[in-house]
KEMARPA-654444 format. One record per atom (N, C-alpha, C): residue number from 1; residue in three letters; chain; atom name; x, y, z. Coordinates in steps of 0.001 Angstrom, whole numbers, padded with zeros to 6 digits, always signed. Atoms other than C-alpha are relative to their C-alpha. Layout:
KOLTI   pos   code   unit   site      east     north        up
KOLTI   NUM    ALA      A     CA         X         Y         Z
...
This chain:
KOLTI   pos   code   unit   site      east     north        up
KOLTI     1    MET      A      N   +000822   -001183   +000000
KOLTI     1    MET      A     CA   +000000   +000000   +000000
KOLTI     1    MET      A      C   +000865   +001246   +000000
KOLTI     2    LYS      A      N   -000878   -001155   -000042
KOLTI     2    LYS      A     CA   +002875   +002321   +000692
KOLTI     2    LYS      A      C   +000482   +000363   -001402
KOLTI     3    LEU      A      N   -000461   -000281   +001358
KOLTI     3    LEU      A     CA   +004191   +001984   -002879
KOLTI     3    LEU      A      C   -001129   +000529   -000878
KOLTI     4    ALA      A      N   +001125   -000412   +000842
KOLTI     4    ALA      A     CA   +000743   +002402   -004427
KOLTI     4    ALA      A      C   -000533   +001375   +000388
KOLTI     5    HIS      A      N   +000568   -001262   -000467
KOLTI     5    HIS      A     CA   -000164   +005455   -002341
KOLTI     5    HIS      A      C   +001052   +001091   +000212
KOLTI     6    ASP      A      N   -000974   -001003   -000433
KOLTI     6    ASP      A     CA   +003010   +007194   -001103
KOLTI     6    ASP      A      C   +001127   +000273   -000978
KOLTI     7    SER      A      N   -001172   -000159   +000860
KOLTI     7    SER      A     CA   +005483   +006805   -003955
KOLTI     7    SER      A      C   -000067   +001290   -000807
KOLTI     8    VAL      A      N   -000092   -001224   +000795
KOLTI     8    VAL      A     CA   +006649   +009718   -006097
KOLTI     8    VAL      A      C   -000865   -000117   -001248
KOLTI     9    PHE      A      N   +000757   +000200   +001234
KOLTI     9    PHE      A     CA   +004914   +008205   -009128
KOLTI     9    PHE      A      C   -001504   -000039   +000226
KOLTI    10    SER      A      N   +001440   +000046   -000254
KOLTI    10    SER      A     CA   +001547   +007815   -007433
KOLTI    10    SER      A      C   -000539   +001356   +000440
KOLTI    11    GLY      A      N   +000409   -001353   -000384
KOLTI    11    GLY      A     CA   +001346   +011266   -005845
KOLTI    11    GLY      A      C   -001138   +000050   +000995
KOLTI    12    TYR      A      N   +001024   +000024   -001039
KOLTI    12    TYR      A     CA   -000871   +010366   -002866
KOLTI    12    TYR      A      C   -001398   -000054   -000615
KOLTI    13    LEU      A      N   +001306   +000206   +000622
KOLTI    13    LEU      A     CA   -003818   +009032   -004820
KOLTI    13    LEU      A      C   -001064   -000196   +001058
KOLTI    14    GLY      A      N   +001111   +000229   -000907
KOLTI    14    GLY      A     CA   -007225   +008769   -003249
KOLTI    14    GLY      A      C   -000254   -001480   +000194
KOLTI    15    GLU      A      N   +000314   +001385   -000344
KOLTI    15    GLU      A     CA   -008842   +005610   -002006
KOLTI    15    GLU      A      C   -000290   -000861   -001230
KOLTI    16    ARG      A      N   +000398   +000800   +001167
KOLTI    16    ARG      A     CA   -010369   +004436   -005294
KOLTI    16    ARG      A      C   +001181   -000282   -000917
KOLTI    17    LYS      A      N   -001125   +000186   +000913
KOLTI    17    LYS      A     CA   -007272   +004966   -007436
KOLTI    17    LYS      A      C   +001102   -000851   +000624
KOLTI    18    THR      A      N   -000976   +000842   -000682
KOLTI    18    THR      A     CA   -004984   +003404   -004836
KOLTI    18    THR      A      C   -000447   -001454   -000043
KOLTI    19    ARG      A      N   +000544   +001358   +000037
KOLTI    19    ARG      A     CA   -007253   +000361   -004686
KOLTI    19    ARG      A      C   +000139   -000603   -001398
KOLTI    20    GLU      A      N   -000129   +000504   +001369
KOLTI    20    GLU      A     CA   -007284   +000030   -008490
KOLTI    20    GLU      A      C   +001452   -000312   -000339
KOLTI    21    ARG      A      N   -001411   +000224   +000270
KOLTI    21    ARG      A     CA   -003505   +000305   -008630
KOLTI    21    ARG      A      C   +000497   -001280   +000668
KOLTI    22    ILE      A      N   -000396   +001224   -000701
KOLTI    22    ILE      A     CA   -003050   -002462   -006040
KOLTI    22    ILE      A      C   -000636   -001212   -000671
KOLTI    23    ARG      A      N   +000727   +001110   +000609
KOLTI    23    ARG      A     CA   -005652   -004649   -007759
KOLTI    23    ARG      A      C   +000660   -000484   -001295
KOLTI    24    LEU      A      N   -000682   +000397   +001231
KOLTI    24    LEU      A     CA   -003554   -004676   -010962
KOLTI    24    LEU      A      C   +001045   -001081   +000239
KOLTI    25    SER      A      N   -001090   +000938   -000263
KOLTI    25    SER      A     CA   -000813   -006709   -009284
KOLTI    25    SER      A      C   -000259   -000998   +001120
KOLTI    26    PHE      A      N   +000182   +000838   -001183
KOLTI    26    PHE      A     CA   -002179   -008247   -006086
KOLTI    26    PHE      A      C   -001468   -000298   +000250
KOLTI    27    PHE      A      N   +001344   +000309   -000473
KOLTI    27    PHE      A     CA   -005220   -009890   -004547
KOLTI    27    PHE      A      C   +000031   +000019   +001517
KOLTI    28    LEU      A      N   +000142   -000060   -001448
KOLTI    28    LEU      A     CA   -006164   -008995   -000992
KOLTI    28    LEU      A      C   -001475   -000132   +000338
KOLTI    29    PRO      A      N   +001419   +000196   -000322
KOLTI    29    PRO      A     CA   -009423   -010233   +000580
KOLTI    29    PRO      A      C   -000673   +001239   +000586
KOLTI    30    GLN      A      N   +000571   -001189   -000650
KOLTI    30    GLN      A     CA   -009994   -007068   +002650
KOLTI    30    GLN      A      C   +000601   +001264   -000596
KOLTI    31    LEU      A      N   -000688   -001105   +000655
KOLTI    31    LEU      A     CA   -008568   -004639   +000080
KOLTI    31    LEU      A      C   -000683   +001334   +000251
KOLTI    32    ARG      A      N   +000723   -001271   -000159
KOLTI    32    ARG      A     CA   -011274   -001974   +000312
KOLTI    32    ARG      A      C   +000161   +000559   +001415
KOLTI    33    LYS      A      N   -000098   -000431   -001393
KOLTI    33    LYS      A     CA   -011194   -001829   +004104
KOLTI    33    LYS      A      C   +001428   +000419   +000352
KOLTI    34    SER      A      N   -001396   -000305   -000305
KOLTI    34    SER      A     CA   -007393   -001853   +004295
KOLTI    34    SER      A      C   +000442   +001304   -000641
KOLTI    35    VAL      A      N   -000390   -001232   +000695
KOLTI    35    VAL      A     CA   -006925   +000880   +001699
KOLTI    35    VAL      A      C   -000694   +001200   +000617
KOLTI    36    ARG      A      N   +000721   -001106   -000624
KOLTI    36    ARG      A     CA   -009617   +003074   +003273
KOLTI    36    ARG      A      C   +000668   +000409   +001309
KOLTI    37    GLN      A      N   -000647   -000289   -001278
KOLTI    37    GLN      A     CA   -007927   +002798   +006663
KOLTI    37    GLN      A      C   +001370   +000647   -000224
KOLTI    38    TYR      A      N   -001332   -000534   +000270
KOLTI    38    TYR      A     CA   -004469   +003465   +005207
KOLTI    38    TYR      A      C   -000076   +001444   -000506
KOLTI    39    VAL      A      N   +000123   -001349   +000563
KOLTI    39    VAL      A     CA   -005568   +006526   +003194
KOLTI    39    VAL      A      C   -000509   +000982   +001047
KOLTI    40    ASN      A      N   +000549   -000897   -001022
KOLTI    40    ASN      A     CA   -007568   +007992   +006086
KOLTI    40    ASN      A      C   +001002   +000341   +001097
KOLTI    41    THR      A      N   -000999   -000267   -001028
KOLTI    41    THR      A     CA   -004556   +007749   +008415
KOLTI    41    THR      A      C   +001263   +000631   -000567
KOLTI    42    CYS      A      N   -001170   -000607   +000636
KOLTI    42    CYS      A     CA   -002080   +009237   +005912
KOLTI    42    CYS      A      C   -000041   +001515   +000210
KOLTI    43    ALA      A      N   -000016   -001433   -000316
KOLTI    43    ALA      A     CA   -001174   +012709   +007214
KOLTI    43    ALA      A      C   +000288   +000835   -001238
KOLTI    44    GLU      A      N   -000347   -000748   +001215
KOLTI    44    GLU      A     CA   +000353   +013830   +003904
KOLTI    44    GLU      A      C   -001193   +000112   -000938
KOLTI    45    PHE      A      N   +001187   -000025   +000852
KOLTI    45    PHE      A     CA   -002797   +012895   +001986
KOLTI    45    PHE      A      C   -001045   +000957   +000562
KOLTI    46    GLN      A      N   +000979   -000889   -000622
KOLTI    46    GLN      A     CA   -004971   +014770   +004480
KOLTI    46    GLN      A      C   +000347   +001466   -000267
KOLTI    47    LEU      A      N   -000416   -001373   +000275
KOLTI    47    LEU      A     CA   -002929   +017920   +003865
KOLTI    47    LEU      A      C   -000208   +000369   -001465
KOLTI    48    ARG      A      N   +000098   -000270   +001438
KOLTI    48    ARG      A     CA   -003083   +017598   +000055
KOLTI    48    ARG      A      C   -001417   -000087   -000545
KOLTI    49    SER      A      N   +001343   +000211   +000543
KOLTI    49    SER      A     CA   -006704   +016567   -000383
KOLTI    49    SER      A      C   -000840   +001266   +000114
KOLTI    50    ARG      A      N   +000896   -001153   -000016
KOLTI    50    ARG      A     CA   -009386   +019113   -001169
KOLTI    50    ARG      A      C   -001029   -000160   +001103
KOLTI    51    PRO      A      N   +001032   +000108   -001039
KOLTI    51    PRO      A     CA   -011790   +019918   +001658
KOLTI    51    PRO      A      C   -001379   -000215   -000636
KOLTI    52    VAL      A      N   +001358   +000261   +000478
KOLTI    52    VAL      A     CA   -015324   +018656   +001189
KOLTI    52    VAL      A      C   -000890   +001133   +000481
KOLTI    53    THR      A      N   +000893   -001091   -000368
KOLTI    53    THR      A     CA   -017726   +021561   +001099
KOLTI    53    THR      A      C   -001431   -000415   -000294
KOLTI    54    LEU      A      N   +001405   +000328   +000148
KOLTI    54    LEU      A     CA   -021411   +021060   +001602
KOLTI    54    LEU      A      C   -000793   +001280   -000171
KOLTI    55    ASP      A      N   +000844   -001160   +000209
KOLTI    55    ASP      A     CA   -024109   +023434   +000463
KOLTI    55    ASP      A      C   -000797   +000264   +001272
KOLTI    56    CYS      A      N   +000658   -000336   -001259
KOLTI    56    CYS      A     CA   -025457   +025226   +003519
KOLTI    56    CYS      A      C   -001432   +000484   -000184
KOLTI    57    VAL      A      N   +001343   -000505   +000261
KOLTI    57    VAL      A     CA   -028626   +026479   +001843
KOLTI    57    VAL      A      C   -000955   -001190   -000104
KOLTI    58    PRO      A      N   +000930   +001126   +000104
KOLTI    58    PRO      A     CA   -031578   +024138   +002424
KOLTI    58    PRO      A      C   -000758   +000037   -001327
KOLTI    59    ILE      A      N   +000716   +000113   +001266
KOLTI    59    ILE      A     CA   -033316   +022898   -000695
KOLTI    59    ILE      A      C   -001496   +000091   +000267
KOLTI    60    THR      A      N   +001441   -000157   -000156
KOLTI    60    THR      A     CA   -036920   +024040   -000965
KOLTI    60    THR      A      C   -000675   -000197   -001354
KOLTI    61    PRO      A      N   +000681   +000218   +001279
KOLTI    61    PRO      A     CA   -039448   +023047   -003620
KOLTI    61    PRO      A      C   -000508   +001313   -000594
KOLTI    62    ILE      A      N   +000513   -001169   +000700
KOLTI    62    ILE      A     CA   -040518   +025584   -006221
KOLTI    62    ILE      A      C   -001482   -000228   -000259
KOLTI    63    THR      A      N   +001442   +000152   +000201
KOLTI    63    THR      A     CA   -044247   +026136   -006270
KOLTI    63    THR      A      C   -000358   +000386   -001432
KOLTI    64    PRO      A      N   +000366   -000316   +001368
KOLTI    64    PRO      A     CA   -045877   +026118   -009711
KOLTI    64    PRO      A      C   -000820   +001292   -000059
KOLTI    65    LEU      A      N   +000744   -001225   +000185
KOLTI    65    LEU      A     CA   -047385   +029310   -011083
KOLTI    65    LEU      A      C   -001482   -000322   -000144
KOLTI    66    MET      A      N   +001430   +000241   +000067
KOLTI    66    MET      A     CA   -051155   +029586   -010752
KOLTI    66    MET      A      C   -000622   +000511   -001289
KOLTI    67    ARG      A      N   +000571   -000526   +001253
KOLTI    67    ARG      A     CA   -051767   +031581   -013898
KOLTI    67    ARG      A      C   +000552   -000775   -001190
KOLTI    68    HIS      A      N   -000409   +000722   +001185
KOLTI    68    HIS      A     CA   -051575   +029961   -017305
KOLTI    68    HIS      A      C   +000473   +000996   -001061
KOLTI    69    PHE      A      N   -000497   -000851   +001063
KOLTI    69    PHE      A     CA   -049664   +031386   -020196
KOLTI    69    PHE      A      C   -000932   -000071   -001204
KOLTI    70    LYS      A      N   +000863   -000056   +001185
KOLTI    70    LYS      A     CA   -051724   +032503   -023202
KOLTI    70    LYS      A      C   +000851   +000388   -001208
KOLTI    71    CYS      A      N   -000723   -000297   +001237
KOLTI    71    CYS      A     CA   -050442   +032564   -026752
KOLTI    71    CYS      A      C   -000656   +001094   -000781
C-alpha cells in the first residue's frame, strides 16, 4: 500500500485509485477496508486533499405558477 499510495509516481492518490492500482498486481481479501484505513490515516494525503464543502442552503421546492400562459 505504501508503494501504491506514497510513492513519487503515485502522488498520494485517493482511495479508489490506490485500490485500483493495487488490484492490478495483487489480490487482498480485505482490500477496500485496508486501503480506506491506510488513506484515512495518511497525514500527507490529508494535507493535500481538497476539503469537502457542503451546500449550507436548504433545498426548498418551487411552487408552480397559478396563472396559465396565453399565446
